[in-house]
C-alpha positions in Angstrom: 253.8 136.8 84.6 253.2 138.4 88.0 253.9 136.5 91.2 250.9 135.6 93.3 250.4 137.0 96.8 251.1 133.5 98.3 254.4 133.2 96.4 255.3 136.7 97.5 254.6 135.9 101.2 256.6 132.7 100.9 259.6 134.5 99.4 259.4 137.1 102.2 259.5 134.3 104.9 262.7 132.8 103.5 265.8 134.1 105.2 268.7 135.4 103.2 271.6 133.0 102.6 274.8 133.9 104.4 278.5 133.3 103.4 280.0 130.6 105.6 283.8 130.2 106.1 285.0 126.7 105.5 288.7 125.8 106.1 290.5 124.1 103.3 293.3 122.0 104.7 296.2 122.2 102.2 299.0 119.7 102.4 301.4 122.1 100.6 300.7 125.2 102.7 298.8 126.7 105.6 295.1 126.2 105.9 293.0 128.7 103.9 289.4 129.8 104.3 287.0 129.3 101.4 283.8 131.3 101.7 280.7 129.2 100.8 277.2 130.5 99.9 274.5 127.8 99.6 271.6 129.1 97.4 268.9 126.5 97.2 265.8 125.2 98.8 265.4 121.7 97.4 266.5 118.2 98.2 269.4 116.7 96.2 267.0 114.1 94.7 264.6 116.8 93.4 264.8 116.4 89.6 263.1 119.7 88.8 265.4 122.2 90.6 269.2 122.0 91.1 271.0 122.9 94.2 273.3 126.0 93.7 276.3 127.2 95.7 279.1 129.8 95.3 282.6 129.3 96.5 284.9 132.4 96.9 288.6 131.6 97.3 292.1 132.9 97.1 294.2 132.3 94.0 296.3 129.8 96.0 293.3 127.6 96.8 292.0 127.9 93.2 295.4 126.8 91.8 295.4 123.8 94.2 291.8 122.8 93.2 292.7 123.2 89.5 295.8 121.0 89.9 294.2 118.3 92.2 290.6 117.6 91.2 290.3 115.0 93.9 290.9 117.6 96.6 288.2 119.8 94.9 285.7 116.9 95.0 286.7 116.1 98.7 286.0 119.7 99.5 282.6 119.7 97.9 281.7 116.4 99.6 283.0 117.5 102.9 285.2 114.5 103.4 288.1 116.8 104.3 286.3 119.5 106.2 283.2 117.8 107.7 281.1 120.5 106.0 279.7 119.2 102.7 278.6 121.9 100.2 275.5 119.8 99.2 273.3 117.4 101.1 274.6 114.4 99.1 277.9 113.3 97.5 278.5 114.5 94.0 280.0 113.3 90.7 281.9 116.2 89.2 281.1 116.4 85.5 283.8 116.6 82.8 282.4 120.0 81.8 283.7 121.4 85.1 286.8 123.0 83.8 288.8 125.7 85.4 290.3 128.4 83.2 293.9 129.4 83.5 294.5 132.3 85.9 295.1 135.7 84.4 298.2 137.1 86.1 297.7 140.7 85.1 296.8 141.8 88.7 298.8 141.1 91.9 297.6 138.0 93.7 296.3 140.0 96.7 294.0 141.9 94.4 292.3 138.8 92.9 289.9 136.2 94.1 288.1 133.3 92.4 284.4 132.6 92.4 283.2 129.1 91.5 279.5 128.5 90.8 278.3 125.0 91.4 275.1 123.3 90.4 274.1 119.9 91.8 271.3 117.8 90.4 270.8 114.0 90.6 274.3 113.5 92.0 276.0 115.4 89.2 277.9 118.6 89.9 278.7 121.2 87.2 280.7 124.3 87.7 282.2 127.4 86.2 285.0 129.5 87.6 285.4 133.3 87.3 288.4 135.4 88.3 287.3 138.6 90.1 288.9 141.6 91.6 289.2 141.0 95.4 286.9 143.0 97.6 288.7 146.1 98.8 291.3 146.0 96.0 292.2 149.4 94.5 
């Protein structure tokens, strides 16, 4: 199915999403920056389309989120940072599991990417380990 001219013009008018640095305040170590990319154009209450966001973080932040799910939810809701990821508080679903880190690469060569979807106050996620940008 080919997009209409109106849909094409509307897509051209939308500006590109940008990564935003959000500081995660860790109680155990120094503050760390998590990069956030919000990819959506719908209200939280819209049942048809979910809100989508990506979080890119260091292995240290990932391990803390994996260990303390309440700090992960507080980060998403913005209660700790003042910068909520979505426009309404979320309930993190039980399917939002974080895999164990693969330690075959040095910690400075690895980052984590968490993909979040938010619909009708429920937040689902999946986490992927990736090679850090600029790693050899």
